[in-house]
N, C-alpha and C positions, 0 to 999 in steps of 0.2 A: 916483294914490293908491298904486298898487303900487310905484312907484319910491321914494316917501318911506318906505313901510313896509319895503322891503328895505334902505334906507339906515339906518333906525333899528335894525333887527335886526343889521345888521353893526356899528353903533356899540356896541350892547349886548354883542354877541359880543366885540368888541375889548376892552371894559372887563372883561368876564368873563375873557378870556384873560390880559390884563395883570395882573389881580388874582391869578389862579391862578399865573402866573409868579412874581409877587412872593412869594406864599406859599411856593412851592417853593424859591425862592432863599433866603428867610429860614430855611426849615427846613434846607436844605443848609448854610448858613453856621453855624447852631447846631450841626449835626453835626460840621462841620470844627473848630469851637472845642472841642467835647467831645473829639474825637480828639486834638487838640493837647494838651489838658490831660491826657488819659490817657497820652500818650507822655511828657510832662514828668514825671508822677508815676511812671511806670515807670522812667525814668532816675534819679530820686531814690531809688527803692527799690533799684535795682541798685547805685548808688553806696554806699548805706548797707550793703547786704549785703556788698559787696566790702570795705569798711572793717572790718566785723565779722569776716569770714573771714581777712583778712590780719592783723588784730590777734591772733587766736588762734594764728597760725602764727609770729609773731615775738616775740622777747624784748623786754622794755622796753629802751629805748636805753641807759641807764646799765649795765644788766646785760650787754648785748651788748658794750659797749665794754670792760668789765672782762675777760671771758673768753668769747670766742666758741667755738663748738662745735669748731673745728679748732685750738684752742689746746693746746700741749703745753709743760709746764715741767719741767725737770730741775734738778739742782744746778748745772749748768754753762751751760745754754742755755734760752732761751725761743724757741719757734718756732710758726709758723702754716703751715698747708698748704692749698693751693687747687688744685682740678682746673681747669686752664686749657687742656685738650687741644682745646677747640673754637676756640681763638683763635690766629691767627698771631702769632709773637713780635713782629713789627713793629707790631702793633696793641695791644700791652700797654704800660701806663705804671705805674710804681711811684714814688711820691714820699713823702718824709718831711718833714712840715711841722708845726711846733709840737707835737712829741711824738706825732703821729699819722701812721700809714701810710695812704696813699691808693692804692688799686689800681683801675685802670680798664682795660677791654679791650673790643674790639668785633670782630664778624665779620659780613660781609655778602656775599651772593652773589645770583644772579638770583631765587632762590625764598624766601630767608629772611634774617633779620638778628637778631643777638643783641648786646646791649650790657649790660655789668655795671659796677657801681661798688661798692667796698667800702672801709670806713674802720674803723680800730681804733686804740685808744690803746696806746702803748708803756708798759709798766710803769716805775715810777721806779727799781726795783732792778736795772736793766740798763744796759749801756754803749751808749747810743743811737747814738753815732758809729760803732760797729762792726757796724751792721746789714748783713746780707748777704742776697742773693736768689739762688736757684739754681732753674733750670728743668730738670727731667729730660727725657730723650728722649720719655717717654710723656705729657708735658704737666703734671706736678705741679710747682707753684710752691711752694718752701719759703723762707720768710723766717725768718732766725735772728738772734739777738742774744745775746751772752754775758752771763751774770749777773755783776754787780759782786762782786768778792771783798772782803769786809769783814774787815779785820784788827782783832782785839780791841785795845783801847787799851794793854794791858799787854804786848803782843808787839812785838818789835823787827822791823822790816821789813828783810829781807836783799836786797841787789841782786846 
């Protein structure tokens, strides 16, 4: 009798332990699901906050393309200035496409990397084919283009 009794106790204990294990596993799975949802919500909140912060720091695209902060216009020239001192000359690219200037540059070493891209619209009142780029020894990139000289209709053009 004692052997059957110890056998039934051990069967009951096994069921109890199995049930306890299942309860713990289910509780743990629910907690993992909750943590995953919390992380997902945190990522959404951070993305939303980043969009709001960057929206406050940038101009609307059309306004930026018209006159960026580094834009200078005189009677003879229109120019743009960029600090490119962080970038080696061989890692800079300047292109004129469809009336827009595209500037890209990158820098990379063992500890950091930096990559920029800028784009702006060339005004209609300049001679786009005469765009020049100049890089000073201290790394200031200046893009300049002459303003078109408009002759009044009643004036004779002298050569």
